[in-house]
C-alpha positions in Angstrom: 137.9 56.8 127.8 135.4 58.7 129.3 138.0 61.7 131.2 136.4 64.1 133.9 138.7 67.3 134.5 137.9 69.6 137.2 139.7 72.4 136.8 140.1 75.0 133.5 143.2 76.4 133.7 146.2 75.9 131.6 147.2 72.7 133.1 144.1 70.8 132.5 143.8 72.9 129.0 146.2 71.7 128.1 146.1 68.1 128.5 142.4 68.0 127.9 143.3 69.4 124.5 146.1 66.7 124.1 143.3 63.6 125.0 140.6 64.8 123.2 142.2 64.7 120.1 142.9 61.1 120.4 139.8 60.3 120.6 138.6 60.7 124.6 135.5 62.4 125.5 136.1 65.0 128.2 133.6 67.0 129.9 134.8 69.9 132.9 134.4 71.4 135.6 136.3 74.8 136.4 135.6 78.0 138.9 134.6 79.9 135.8 131.9 79.1 134.0 133.4 80.9 130.6 136.2 79.4 131.0 134.6 75.8 131.0 132.4 76.3 128.2 135.0 77.1 126.1 137.4 74.1 126.8 134.6 72.0 126.1 133.9 74.1 122.9 137.3 73.4 121.9 137.1 70.0 122.7 133.9 68.3 121.6 133.0 67.4 125.3 130.6 69.3 127.9 130.8 71.6 131.0 129.1 70.8 134.3 129.4 70.6 137.6 132.2 69.4 139.9 129.7 66.3 140.7 128.9 65.9 137.5 132.3 65.6 136.1 133.4 63.5 139.3 130.5 61.1 138.5 130.9 61.2 134.4 134.5 60.0 133.7 136.3 55.9 133.6 138.7 58.5 135.1 139.1 61.7 136.7 141.8 65.1 136.6 141.8 67.1 139.6 144.3 69.7 137.9 143.0 72.9 140.4 145.8 74.9 142.2 146.2 73.6 146.0 144.5 76.5 147.7 141.2 75.4 145.7 141.2 71.4 146.3 139.5 71.7 149.5 137.1 73.5 148.4 137.0 70.7 145.8 136.6 68.0 148.0 134.1 69.7 149.6 131.9 69.5 146.1 132.9 66.2 145.5 131.8 64.4 148.6 132.0 60.9 148.1 131.2 60.1 144.2 134.9 59.8 143.4 134.6 56.7 145.3 136.5 54.0 143.4 137.2 55.9 141.0 140.1 56.3 139.5 141.5 59.0 139.6 144.8 61.5 138.1 146.2 63.6 140.9 148.5 66.6 139.1 148.0 69.3 142.1 152.0 70.5 144.2 151.3 71.7 147.3 153.3 74.0 147.1 154.0 77.8 148.6 156.0 79.6 146.2 157.0 82.1 149.0 159.7 79.5 150.0 158.5 76.8 147.6 158.6 74.5 150.6 155.6 71.7 150.4 152.2 72.7 152.4 151.1 69.3 153.6 152.3 67.5 156.6 155.6 65.8 156.2 155.8 62.8 154.3 152.4 63.6 153.8 151.1 64.3 150.0 148.1 65.9 148.6 147.5 62.6 146.7 147.1 60.6 149.8 144.9 63.3 151.1 142.9 63.1 148.0 142.1 59.7 148.0 141.1 59.5 152.2 138.7 62.1 151.4 136.9 60.6 148.0 138.2 57.0 148.7 138.8 57.6 144.9 141.7 55.4 143.7 144.5 58.0 143.3 147.8 58.3 141.4 150.1 61.1 141.0 150.9 62.0 137.0 151.3 64.8 135.1 152.8 67.4 138.1 156.1 67.8 137.0 156.3 69.9 134.0 154.9 72.9 133.3 151.5 73.3 130.9 153.3 74.4 127.6 155.4 71.0 127.6 152.0 69.0 127.6 151.1 71.2 124.4 153.7 69.9 122.8 153.1 67.4 120.6 155.1 64.3 120.9 156.6 66.1 124.3 160.6 65.7 123.2 163.3 66.6 124.4 166.7 65.8 122.1 164.5 63.5 119.9 163.6 61.2 122.3 160.6 60.7 124.5 160.1 63.2 127.5 159.4 60.4 130.5 156.7 60.9 133.2 156.8 59.5 136.6 153.1 57.8 138.2 152.5 55.9 141.3 149.6 54.4 142.9 148.0 51.8 144.9 145.6 50.3 142.4 146.6 48.8 139.2 143.2 49.6 137.4 143.8 53.2 137.9 147.6 52.4 137.2 146.7 51.0 133.4 144.2 54.0 132.8 147.1 56.9 133.7 149.4 54.6 131.7 147.4 54.5 128.7 146.9 58.5 129.2 151.2 59.4 129.5 151.7 57.1 126.2 148.5 59.1 124.4 150.1 62.3 124.9 153.3 60.4 123.8 155.5 60.1 127.1 157.1 57.3 128.2 155.5 55.7 131.3 157.3 55.3 134.4 155.5 54.1 137.2 157.6 54.4 140.7 155.6 53.0 143.3 152.7 53.2 145.3 150.9 56.7 145.9 153.5 56.5 149.3 156.4 58.3 146.6 153.3 60.3 145.7 155.0 62.6 148.0 158.3 62.5 146.5 157.1 63.4 143.0 155.3 66.3 144.9 158.8 67.7 146.3 160.5 67.4 143.3 158.0 69.7 141.6 158.6 72.2 144.4 162.3 72.1 142.9 161.1 72.7 139.5 158.6 75.5 140.7 161.4 77.5 142.4 163.2 77.0 138.9 160.9 78.2 137.2 160.4 81.1 139.3 164.0 81.9 138.8 163.4 82.0 135.6 164.4 79.2 133.3 162.9 78.0 130.2 160.1 75.7 131.4 160.9 73.5 128.2 164.0 72.7 130.0 163.3 72.1 133.4 164.0 68.7 135.0 163.6 67.1 131.6 163.5 62.8 132.2 163.8 61.4 129.9 165.0 57.7 128.3 168.4 56.7 127.5 167.4 55.2 124.6 165.0 56.3 121.7 163.7 52.9 121.1 162.8 51.8 125.2 159.9 50.9 126.6 159.2 49.8 129.4 157.7 46.7 130.0 153.9 48.3 131.3 154.1 49.7 127.8 152.7 48.2 124.9 154.4 48.5 121.2 152.7 51.7 119.3 
């Protein structure tokens, strides 16, 4: 799978490193060219501009701070129209740990409307170090990863990407539920800022180590 990654921070590095190890082809763009170049070398991929990365991917990950999203969307233009997009951003200010989006609205919905992409919300509930785990296991159980979106093909690609990390994919509905995932993240972020262990905050795990969701094939 060709994966375009917009962002060169901790989340992009953690997820991209694991996907590169799973055999996917990656292209990355970041605000700092040096960081993007370093990640590309680490992955055996390529660095490029935001529009080039948006045009490259079978699926595109948006992994930037929420403050950078407007500039990223302006750079993307309509390049992502009809493309599966995974959004792991969290529009949470860190003074009172509240959402900066309008009530009932999500950043994922804003990205979908601005780009025309098939946006799926995923990977936003854990700190980057959790995604470095190979696989992400807690008490001998795989981490459950909620995701939501409106497009069946984009949801399937996201399920595969979650499974490639060793997580247990959990579809939680259409893109309207992205608002709830972002609100959950506000709680997680407040706990992390309060000094909680990033490996034990808000761990979602299956109750049965052998459990498999119907949408996930045996490996």
